[in-house]
A tleap script that builds the chain and sets N, CA, C and O, in Angstrom:
source leaprc.protein.ff14SB
mol = sequence {
  NMET HIE LEU GLU GLU MET LYS LYS GLU ILE
  GLU ALA LEU VAL ILE ALA LYS GLY PHE TYR
  ASN LYS PRO GLU ASP ILE PRO LYS LYS LEU
  LEU PHE ALA PHE ILE GLU LEU GLY GLU ALA
  SER ASP SER TRP LYS LYS GLY LEU GLY GLU
  GLU LYS ILE ALA GLU GLU LEU ILE ASP VAL
  ILE PHE TYR ILE LEU ASP THR SER ARG LEU
  ALA CYS PRO ASN MET ASN MET ASP GLU VAL
  PHE ALA LYS LYS LEU ALA LYS ASN LEU GLY
  ARG PRO PHE GLN TYR GLY GLU GLY HIE ARG
  ALA LYS GLN PRO CPRO
}
set mol.1.N position { 20.344 18.959 -58.026 }
set mol.1.CA position { 19.909 17.582 -59.283 }
set mol.1.C position { 19.149 18.688 -60.513 }
set mol.1.O position { 18.364 19.634 -60.443 }
set mol.2.N position { 19.944 17.898 -61.740 }
set mol.2.CA position { 19.632 18.735 -63.031 }
set mol.2.C position { 18.619 17.617 -63.868 }
set mol.2.O position { 18.245 16.628 -63.238 }
set mol.3.N position { 18.320 17.738 -64.847 }
set mol.3.CA position { 16.948 17.301 -65.535 }
set mol.3.C position { 17.653 15.631 -65.978 }
set mol.3.O position { 17.194 14.543 -65.630 }
set mol.4.N position { 18.836 15.878 -66.805 }
set mol.4.CA position { 19.298 14.700 -67.205 }
set mol.4.C position { 19.715 13.882 -65.862 }
set mol.4.O position { 19.727 12.653 -65.940 }
set mol.5.N position { 20.083 14.556 -64.546 }
set mol.5.CA position { 20.607 13.148 -63.711 }
set mol.5.C position { 19.065 12.832 -63.335 }
set mol.5.O position { 18.797 11.636 -63.222 }
set mol.6.N position { 17.684 14.061 -63.060 }
set mol.6.CA position { 16.458 13.572 -62.702 }
set mol.6.C position { 16.130 12.084 -63.610 }
set mol.6.O position { 15.721 11.074 -63.038 }
set mol.7.N position { 16.340 12.134 -64.841 }
set mol.7.CA position { 16.442 11.403 -66.172 }
set mol.7.C position { 16.296 10.294 -65.327 }
set mol.7.O position { 15.273 9.740 -64.925 }
set mol.8.N position { 17.798 9.996 -65.066 }
set mol.8.CA position { 18.597 8.427 -64.721 }
set mol.8.C position { 17.741 8.183 -63.426 }
set mol.8.O position { 16.772 7.430 -63.523 }
set mol.9.N position { 18.014 8.726 -62.308 }
set mol.9.CA position { 17.152 8.516 -61.004 }
set mol.9.C position { 15.865 7.733 -61.684 }
set mol.9.O position { 15.732 6.510 -61.744 }
set mol.10.N position { 14.770 8.932 -62.281 }
set mol.10.CA position { 13.433 7.868 -62.775 }
set mol.10.C position { 13.920 6.742 -63.736 }
set mol.10.O position { 13.236 5.848 -63.238 }
set mol.11.N position { 14.262 6.428 -64.246 }
set mol.11.CA position { 14.447 5.191 -65.278 }
set mol.11.C position { 15.253 4.630 -64.000 }
set mol.11.O position { 14.308 4.246 -63.310 }
set mol.12.N position { 16.574 4.309 -63.161 }
set mol.12.CA position { 16.383 3.402 -62.206 }
set mol.12.C position { 14.891 2.990 -61.287 }
set mol.12.O position { 14.605 1.849 -60.924 }
set mol.13.N position { 14.116 4.158 -61.054 }
set mol.13.CA position { 12.860 3.632 -60.498 }
set mol.13.C position { 11.943 2.921 -61.375 }
set mol.13.O position { 11.414 1.876 -60.996 }
set mol.14.N position { 11.739 3.379 -62.429 }
set mol.14.CA position { 10.926 2.273 -63.583 }
set mol.14.C position { 11.317 1.187 -63.690 }
set mol.14.O position { 10.554 0.294 -64.055 }
set mol.15.N position { 12.493 0.976 -63.429 }
set mol.15.CA position { 13.153 -0.643 -64.092 }
set mol.15.C position { 12.998 -1.653 -62.348 }
set mol.15.O position { 12.456 -2.736 -62.127 }
set mol.16.N position { 13.909 -0.474 -61.186 }
set mol.16.CA position { 13.280 -1.626 -59.726 }
set mol.16.C position { 11.900 -1.533 -59.627 }
set mol.16.O position { 11.629 -2.078 -58.557 }
set mol.17.N position { 10.813 -1.120 -60.180 }
set mol.17.CA position { 9.479 -1.170 -59.635 }
set mol.17.C position { 8.822 -1.540 -60.758 }
set mol.17.O position { 7.598 -1.423 -60.820 }
set mol.18.N position { 9.469 -1.972 -61.662 }
set mol.18.CA position { 8.940 -2.763 -62.822 }
set mol.18.C position { 7.525 -1.823 -63.893 }
set mol.18.O position { 6.505 -2.215 -64.460 }
set mol.19.N position { 8.126 -0.613 -63.748 }
set mol.19.CA position { 6.549 0.327 -64.645 }
set mol.19.C position { 6.920 0.077 -65.933 }
set mol.19.O position { 7.723 -0.732 -66.397 }
set mol.20.N position { 6.053 1.082 -66.559 }
set mol.20.CA position { 6.082 0.843 -68.364 }
set mol.20.C position { 7.549 1.281 -68.517 }
set mol.20.O position { 8.161 2.064 -67.792 }
set mol.21.N position { 8.047 0.545 -69.732 }
set mol.21.CA position { 9.435 1.018 -69.599 }
set mol.21.C position { 9.597 0.981 -71.560 }
set mol.21.O position { 10.725 0.850 -72.036 }
set mol.22.N position { 8.456 1.101 -72.427 }
set mol.22.CA position { 9.103 0.567 -73.733 }
set mol.22.C position { 8.047 1.734 -74.072 }
set mol.22.O position { 7.016 2.097 -73.505 }
set mol.23.N position { 8.940 2.318 -75.605 }
set mol.23.CA position { 8.131 3.479 -76.784 }
set mol.23.C position { 6.621 3.542 -76.643 }
set mol.23.O position { 5.971 4.555 -76.388 }
set mol.24.N position { 6.248 2.559 -76.806 }
set mol.24.CA position { 5.037 2.168 -77.005 }
set mol.24.C position { 3.773 2.536 -75.810 }
set mol.24.O position { 2.544 2.479 -75.750 }
set mol.25.N position { 5.006 2.967 -74.871 }
set mol.25.CA position { 4.229 3.029 -73.222 }
set mol.25.C position { 4.125 4.313 -73.421 }
set mol.25.O position { 3.049 4.564 -72.879 }
set mol.26.N position { 4.653 5.586 -73.965 }
set mol.26.CA position { 4.711 6.716 -73.993 }
set mol.26.C position { 2.933 7.454 -73.646 }
set mol.26.O position { 2.537 8.111 -72.684 }
set mol.27.N position { 2.368 7.085 -74.624 }
set mol.27.CA position { 0.915 7.812 -74.710 }
set mol.27.C position { 0.304 7.544 -72.829 }
set mol.27.O position { -0.211 8.453 -72.178 }
set mol.28.N position { 0.450 6.655 -72.490 }
set mol.28.CA position { 0.448 5.839 -71.308 }
set mol.28.C position { 1.060 6.666 -70.438 }
set mol.28.O position { 0.306 6.796 -69.474 }
set mol.29.N position { 2.092 7.318 -70.287 }
set mol.29.CA position { 2.833 8.226 -69.497 }
set mol.29.C position { 2.702 10.007 -69.677 }
set mol.29.O position { 2.955 10.957 -68.937 }
set mol.30.N position { 2.428 9.929 -70.391 }
set mol.30.CA position { 1.616 11.147 -70.724 }
set mol.30.C position { 0.140 11.323 -70.126 }
set mol.30.O position { -0.181 12.374 -69.573 }
set mol.31.N position { -0.538 10.493 -70.231 }
set mol.31.CA position { -2.002 10.861 -69.850 }
set mol.31.C position { -1.789 10.278 -67.943 }
set mol.31.O position { -2.674 10.428 -67.100 }
set mol.32.N position { -0.630 9.737 -67.713 }
set mol.32.CA position { -1.068 9.395 -66.231 }
set mol.32.C position { -0.434 11.094 -65.945 }
set mol.32.O position { -1.077 11.716 -65.099 }
set mol.33.N position { 0.907 11.939 -66.670 }
set mol.33.CA position { 1.173 12.970 -66.753 }
set mol.33.C position { 0.160 13.705 -66.088 }
set mol.33.O position { 0.052 13.968 -64.890 }
set mol.34.N position { -0.873 14.119 -67.455 }
set mol.34.CA position { -2.039 15.014 -66.828 }
set mol.34.C position { -2.818 14.487 -66.094 }
set mol.34.O position { -3.574 15.242 -65.483 }
set mol.35.N position { -2.964 12.727 -65.823 }
set mol.35.CA position { -4.225 12.839 -64.212 }
set mol.35.C position { -3.162 13.664 -63.196 }
set mol.35.O position { -3.687 14.341 -62.312 }
set mol.36.N position { -2.296 13.649 -63.246 }
set mol.36.CA position { -1.211 13.648 -62.065 }
set mol.36.C position { -1.514 15.026 -61.898 }
set mol.36.O position { -1.839 15.384 -60.766 }
set mol.37.N position { -1.454 16.154 -63.120 }
set mol.37.CA position { -1.766 17.180 -62.958 }
set mol.37.C position { -3.237 17.846 -62.369 }
set mol.37.O position { -3.504 18.922 -61.835 }
set mol.38.N position { -4.061 16.630 -62.751 }
set mol.38.CA position { -5.035 17.041 -62.209 }
set mol.38.C position { -5.506 16.351 -60.834 }
set mol.38.O position { -6.691 16.322 -60.503 }
set mol.39.N position { -4.750 15.949 -60.273 }
set mol.39.CA position { -4.303 15.607 -59.250 }
set mol.39.C position { -3.903 16.928 -58.625 }
set mol.39.O position { -4.838 17.453 -58.021 }
set mol.40.N position { -2.807 17.585 -58.608 }
set mol.40.CA position { -2.276 18.459 -58.147 }
set mol.40.C position { -3.670 19.455 -58.125 }
set mol.40.O position { -3.859 20.084 -57.084 }
set mol.41.N position { -4.483 19.589 -59.053 }
set mol.41.CA position { -5.450 20.847 -59.312 }
set mol.41.C position { -6.366 21.055 -57.841 }
set mol.41.O position { -6.654 21.951 -57.047 }
set mol.42.N position { -6.655 19.293 -58.104 }
set mol.42.CA position { -7.966 18.998 -57.094 }
set mol.42.C position { -7.159 19.169 -55.469 }
set mol.42.O position { -7.840 19.449 -54.483 }
set mol.43.N position { -5.644 18.958 -55.372 }
set mol.43.CA position { -5.045 19.352 -53.828 }
set mol.43.C position { -5.708 20.532 -54.091 }
set mol.43.O position { -6.658 20.847 -53.374 }
set mol.44.N position { -5.363 21.228 -54.999 }
set mol.44.CA position { -5.405 23.164 -54.560 }
set mol.44.C position { -6.479 23.287 -53.704 }
set mol.44.O position { -6.514 23.701 -52.545 }
set mol.45.N position { -7.905 22.609 -54.889 }
set mol.45.CA position { -9.233 23.469 -54.476 }
set mol.45.C position { -9.547 22.893 -53.211 }
set mol.45.O position { -10.472 23.477 -52.646 }
set mol.46.N position { -9.126 22.056 -52.675 }
set mol.46.CA position { -9.735 21.037 -51.495 }
set mol.46.C position { -8.746 21.595 -50.352 }
set mol.46.O position { -8.852 21.087 -49.236 }
set mol.47.N position { -7.700 22.706 -50.578 }
set mol.47.CA position { -6.812 23.017 -50.453 }
set mol.47.C position { -5.969 22.577 -49.065 }
set mol.47.O position { -5.910 23.172 -47.989 }
set mol.48.N position { -5.274 21.188 -49.526 }
set mol.48.CA position { -4.770 20.190 -49.098 }
set mol.48.C position { -3.504 20.482 -48.772 }
set mol.48.O position { -2.787 19.528 -48.468 }
set mol.49.N position { -2.940 21.816 -48.755 }
set mol.49.CA position { -1.759 22.527 -48.515 }
set mol.49.C position { -0.587 22.131 -49.193 }
set mol.49.O position { -0.585 21.064 -49.807 }
set mol.50.N position { 0.665 23.041 -49.150 }
set mol.50.CA position { 1.575 23.434 -50.524 }
set mol.50.C position { 2.381 21.691 -50.655 }
set mol.50.O position { 2.602 21.254 -51.784 }
set mol.51.N position { 2.694 20.974 -49.599 }
set mol.51.CA position { 3.472 19.844 -49.379 }
set mol.51.C position { 2.573 18.359 -50.111 }
set mol.51.O position { 3.057 17.272 -50.426 }
set mol.52.N position { 1.130 18.836 -50.211 }
set mol.52.CA position { -0.054 17.628 -50.842 }
set mol.52.C position { 0.779 18.007 -52.495 }
set mol.52.O position { 1.340 17.343 -53.367 }
set mol.53.N position { 0.436 19.519 -52.253 }
set mol.53.CA position { 0.376 19.893 -54.255 }
set mol.53.C position { 1.532 19.933 -54.598 }
set mol.53.O position { 1.502 19.409 -55.711 }
set mol.54.N position { 2.842 20.285 -54.328 }
set mol.54.CA position { 4.193 20.044 -54.544 }
set mol.54.C position { 4.003 18.298 -54.593 }
set mol.54.O position { 4.096 18.055 -55.797 }
set mol.55.N position { 3.822 17.210 -53.995 }
set mol.55.CA position { 3.910 16.395 -54.334 }
set mol.55.C position { 3.783 15.758 -55.479 }
set mol.55.O position { 4.601 15.087 -56.109 }
set mol.56.N position { 2.587 16.052 -55.711 }
set mol.56.CA position { 1.559 15.838 -56.896 }
set mol.56.C position { 2.051 16.569 -58.530 }
set mol.56.O position { 1.962 16.132 -59.677 }
set mol.57.N position { 2.624 17.953 -57.919 }
set mol.57.CA position { 3.786 18.338 -59.314 }
set mol.57.C position { 4.864 17.725 -59.650 }
set mol.57.O position { 5.377 17.482 -60.742 }
set mol.58.N position { 5.273 17.408 -58.126 }
set mol.58.CA position { 6.812 16.134 -58.861 }
set mol.58.C position { 6.285 15.229 -59.137 }
set mol.58.O position { 7.047 14.470 -59.736 }
set mol.59.N position { 4.839 14.655 -58.974 }
set mol.59.CA position { 4.753 13.045 -59.792 }
set mol.59.C position { 4.338 13.758 -61.337 }
set mol.59.O position { 4.664 12.912 -62.170 }
set mol.60.N position { 3.837 14.793 -61.943 }
set mol.60.CA position { 4.099 15.567 -63.078 }
set mol.60.C position { 5.301 15.791 -63.846 }
set mol.60.O position { 5.536 15.712 -65.051 }
set mol.61.N position { 6.081 16.125 -62.728 }
set mol.61.CA position { 7.782 16.224 -63.697 }
set mol.61.C position { 8.039 14.800 -63.736 }
set mol.61.O position { 8.424 14.384 -64.829 }
set mol.62.N position { 7.918 13.960 -62.809 }
set mol.62.CA position { 8.350 12.381 -63.080 }
set mol.62.C position { 8.058 11.698 -64.217 }
set mol.62.O position { 8.723 10.748 -64.629 }
set mol.63.N position { 6.663 12.341 -64.971 }
set mol.63.CA position { 6.003 11.374 -65.744 }
set mol.63.C position { 6.540 12.054 -67.380 }
set mol.63.O position { 6.718 11.662 -68.533 }
set mol.64.N position { 6.621 13.063 -66.721 }
set mol.64.CA position { 7.543 13.848 -68.210 }
set mol.64.C position { 9.060 13.255 -68.365 }
set mol.64.O position { 9.542 12.523 -69.229 }
set mol.65.N position { 9.562 13.787 -67.328 }
set mol.65.CA position { 10.924 13.392 -67.933 }
set mol.65.C position { 11.233 11.765 -68.066 }
set mol.65.O position { 12.317 11.348 -68.474 }
set mol.66.N position { 10.348 11.071 -67.744 }
set mol.66.CA position { 10.479 9.556 -68.409 }
set mol.66.C position { 9.686 9.379 -69.446 }
set mol.66.O position { 9.678 8.238 -69.909 }
set mol.67.N position { 8.871 10.345 -70.056 }
set mol.67.CA position { 8.317 10.301 -71.236 }
set mol.67.C position { 10.049 10.658 -72.404 }
set mol.67.O position { 10.650 10.014 -73.264 }
set mol.68.N position { 10.181 11.668 -71.911 }
set mol.68.CA position { 11.347 12.057 -72.523 }
set mol.68.C position { 12.485 11.448 -73.026 }
set mol.68.O position { 13.086 11.616 -74.087 }
set mol.69.N position { 12.811 10.204 -71.436 }
set mol.69.CA position { 13.615 9.384 -72.061 }
set mol.69.C position { 12.989 8.381 -72.647 }
set mol.69.O position { 13.649 7.374 -72.904 }
set mol.70.N position { 11.990 8.417 -72.889 }
set mol.70.CA position { 11.795 7.361 -73.901 }
set mol.70.C position { 11.481 8.065 -75.672 }
set mol.70.O position { 11.886 7.507 -76.691 }
set mol.71.N position { 10.805 9.174 -75.651 }
set mol.71.CA position { 10.245 9.913 -76.664 }
set mol.71.C position { 11.424 10.429 -77.536 }
set mol.71.O position { 11.249 10.160 -78.724 }
set mol.72.N position { 12.663 11.146 -77.249 }
set mol.72.CA position { 13.262 11.635 -77.557 }
set mol.72.C position { 14.775 11.032 -76.671 }
set mol.72.O position { 15.467 12.009 -76.385 }
set mol.73.N position { 15.088 10.383 -76.438 }
set mol.73.CA position { 16.592 9.870 -75.800 }
set mol.73.C position { 17.364 10.548 -75.733 }
set mol.73.O position { 18.001 10.851 -74.723 }
set mol.74.N position { 17.535 11.122 -77.291 }
set mol.74.CA position { 19.152 11.456 -77.815 }
set mol.74.C position { 19.407 13.338 -77.554 }
set mol.74.O position { 20.298 14.113 -77.903 }
set mol.75.N position { 18.047 13.507 -76.729 }
set mol.75.CA position { 17.523 15.063 -75.834 }
set mol.75.C position { 18.320 15.621 -74.901 }
set mol.75.O position { 17.664 15.696 -73.862 }
set mol.76.N position { 19.443 16.065 -74.749 }
set mol.76.CA position { 19.795 16.792 -73.362 }
set mol.76.C position { 18.937 17.903 -72.900 }
set mol.76.O position { 19.027 19.094 -73.200 }
set mol.77.N position { 18.051 17.290 -72.085 }
set mol.77.CA position { 16.494 18.339 -71.260 }
set mol.77.C position { 17.262 19.387 -70.698 }
set mol.77.O position { 16.606 20.415 -70.532 }
set mol.78.N position { 18.401 19.442 -70.368 }
set mol.78.CA position { 19.265 20.851 -70.286 }
set mol.78.C position { 19.258 21.502 -70.573 }
set mol.78.O position { 18.650 22.474 -70.123 }
set mol.79.N position { 20.046 21.457 -71.711 }
set mol.79.CA position { 20.118 21.941 -72.753 }
set mol.79.C position { 18.732 22.202 -73.813 }
set mol.79.O position { 19.022 22.621 -74.933 }
set mol.80.N position { 17.925 22.080 -73.648 }
set mol.80.CA position { 16.255 21.719 -74.172 }
set mol.80.C position { 15.770 22.922 -73.409 }
set mol.80.O position { 15.311 23.962 -73.882 }
set mol.81.N position { 15.954 22.597 -72.123 }
set mol.81.CA position { 14.918 23.515 -70.824 }
set mol.81.C position { 15.502 25.108 -71.362 }
set mol.81.O position { 14.727 25.972 -71.773 }
set mol.82.N position { 17.312 25.338 -71.253 }
set mol.82.CA position { 18.044 26.800 -71.723 }
set mol.82.C position { 17.457 26.954 -72.663 }
set mol.82.O position { 16.545 27.749 -72.438 }
set mol.83.N position { 17.467 26.623 -73.639 }
set mol.83.CA position { 17.268 26.725 -75.020 }
set mol.83.C position { 15.821 27.170 -75.160 }
set mol.83.O position { 15.534 27.951 -76.067 }
set mol.84.N position { 14.812 26.688 -74.250 }
set mol.84.CA position { 13.090 27.009 -74.477 }
set mol.84.C position { 13.256 28.284 -73.619 }
set mol.84.O position { 12.771 29.316 -74.082 }
set mol.85.N position { 13.867 28.336 -72.456 }
set mol.85.CA position { 13.823 29.467 -71.830 }
set mol.85.C position { 14.359 30.949 -72.292 }
set mol.85.O position { 13.976 32.026 -71.836 }
set mol.86.N position { 15.222 30.754 -73.187 }
set mol.86.CA position { 15.684 32.102 -73.779 }
set mol.86.C position { 14.871 32.461 -74.776 }
set mol.86.O position { 14.700 33.672 -74.916 }
set mol.87.N position { 14.111 31.447 -75.790 }
set mol.87.CA position { 13.527 31.380 -76.566 }
set mol.87.C position { 11.956 32.462 -76.029 }
set mol.87.O position { 11.406 33.420 -76.571 }
set mol.88.N position { 11.736 31.857 -74.998 }
set mol.88.CA position { 10.569 32.342 -74.096 }
set mol.88.C position { 10.401 33.959 -73.773 }
set mol.88.O position { 9.428 34.688 -73.964 }
set mol.89.N position { 12.078 34.338 -73.054 }
set mol.89.CA position { 12.211 35.430 -72.421 }
set mol.89.C position { 12.227 36.219 -73.723 }
set mol.89.O position { 11.642 37.300 -73.648 }
set mol.90.N position { 12.807 35.893 -74.987 }
set mol.90.CA position { 13.079 37.260 -76.169 }
set mol.90.C position { 11.137 36.975 -77.079 }
set mol.90.O position { 11.009 37.448 -78.208 }
set mol.91.N position { 10.122 36.364 -76.552 }
set mol.91.CA position { 9.045 36.974 -77.259 }
set mol.91.C position { 8.518 38.231 -75.917 }
set mol.91.O position { 8.848 38.572 -74.782 }
set mol.92.N position { 7.211 38.664 -77.289 }
set mol.92.CA position { 7.068 39.893 -77.014 }
set mol.92.C position { 6.292 39.378 -75.530 }
set mol.92.O position { 5.884 38.266 -75.195 }
set mol.93.N position { 6.287 40.615 -74.864 }
set mol.93.CA position { 4.867 40.255 -73.726 }
set mol.93.C position { 3.797 40.547 -74.476 }
set mol.93.O position { 3.662 41.592 -75.114 }
set mol.94.N position { 2.995 39.619 -74.422 }
set mol.94.CA position { 1.840 39.129 -75.096 }
set mol.94.C position { 0.569 38.622 -74.077 }
set mol.94.O position { -0.622 38.722 -74.370 }
set mol.95.N position { 1.083 38.083 -72.875 }
set mol.95.CA position { 0.541 37.006 -72.002 }
set mol.95.C position { 0.065 37.654 -71.080 }
set mol.95.O position { 0.082 38.861 -71.318 }
set mol.96.N position { -0.556 37.256 -69.671 }
set mol.96.CA position { -1.610 37.346 -68.773 }
set mol.96.C position { -2.162 38.806 -68.430 }
set mol.96.O position { -2.575 39.491 -69.366 }
set mol.97.N position { -2.188 39.305 -67.142 }
set mol.97.CA position { -3.385 39.977 -67.123 }
set mol.97.C position { -2.847 41.681 -67.258 }
set mol.97.O position { -3.606 42.645 -67.157 }
set mol.98.N position { -1.632 41.740 -67.463 }
set mol.98.CA position { -1.059 42.879 -68.136 }
set mol.98.C position { -1.123 43.427 -69.508 }
set mol.98.O position { -1.491 44.568 -69.789 }
set mol.99.N position { -0.763 42.586 -70.273 }
set mol.99.CA position { -1.760 42.448 -71.488 }
set mol.99.C position { -3.090 43.347 -71.628 }
set mol.99.O position { -3.305 44.527 -71.905 }
set mol.100.N position { -4.072 41.951 -71.226 }
set mol.100.CA position { -5.252 42.760 -70.997 }
set mol.100.C position { -5.405 43.737 -70.466 }
set mol.100.O position { -6.587 44.021 -70.662 }
set mol.101.N position { -4.956 44.486 -69.884 }
set mol.101.CA position { -5.058 46.323 -69.379 }
set mol.101.C position { -4.982 46.956 -70.053 }
set mol.101.O position { -5.545 48.050 -70.094 }
set mol.102.N position { -3.869 46.246 -71.240 }
set mol.102.CA position { -3.016 47.323 -72.155 }
set mol.102.C position { -4.505 47.267 -73.228 }
set mol.102.O position { -4.876 48.336 -73.711 }
set mol.103.N position { -4.993 46.471 -73.425 }
set mol.103.CA position { -6.019 46.581 -74.548 }
set mol.103.C position { -6.955 47.241 -74.669 }
set mol.103.O position { -7.588 47.039 -73.633 }
set mol.104.N position { -7.651 48.127 -75.441 }
set mol.104.CA position { -8.506 49.422 -75.437 }
set mol.104.C position { -10.096 48.303 -75.351 }
set mol.104.O position { -10.451 47.195 -75.752 }
set mol.105.N position { -10.599 49.345 -74.641 }
set mol.105.CA position { -11.631 49.043 -73.852 }
set mol.105.C position { -12.894 48.451 -75.525 }
set mol.105.O position { -14.043 48.058 -75.323 }
savepdb mol mol.pdb
quit
């Protein structure tokens, strides 16, 4: 399933369950995504296992895609993802432990 397909599935879920579904709800959705990310971190710290961690991460994706549906409805997230991935692949090597190891003491 592609991101755009996921957005449609999430929209159907939001409508079916009566969740927040207006542009003015965007800040709430972003906050909920942040909360779910914290729950994923907490699950990892507690050693709750991959399934629980993955479930929380999927909740983050749900909120992010649902937010994108309301915040930028004219954007195809599959295209945005591909463009951003290409942009990041074209960036110079500058992050992570490998970069720090190359720094002079």
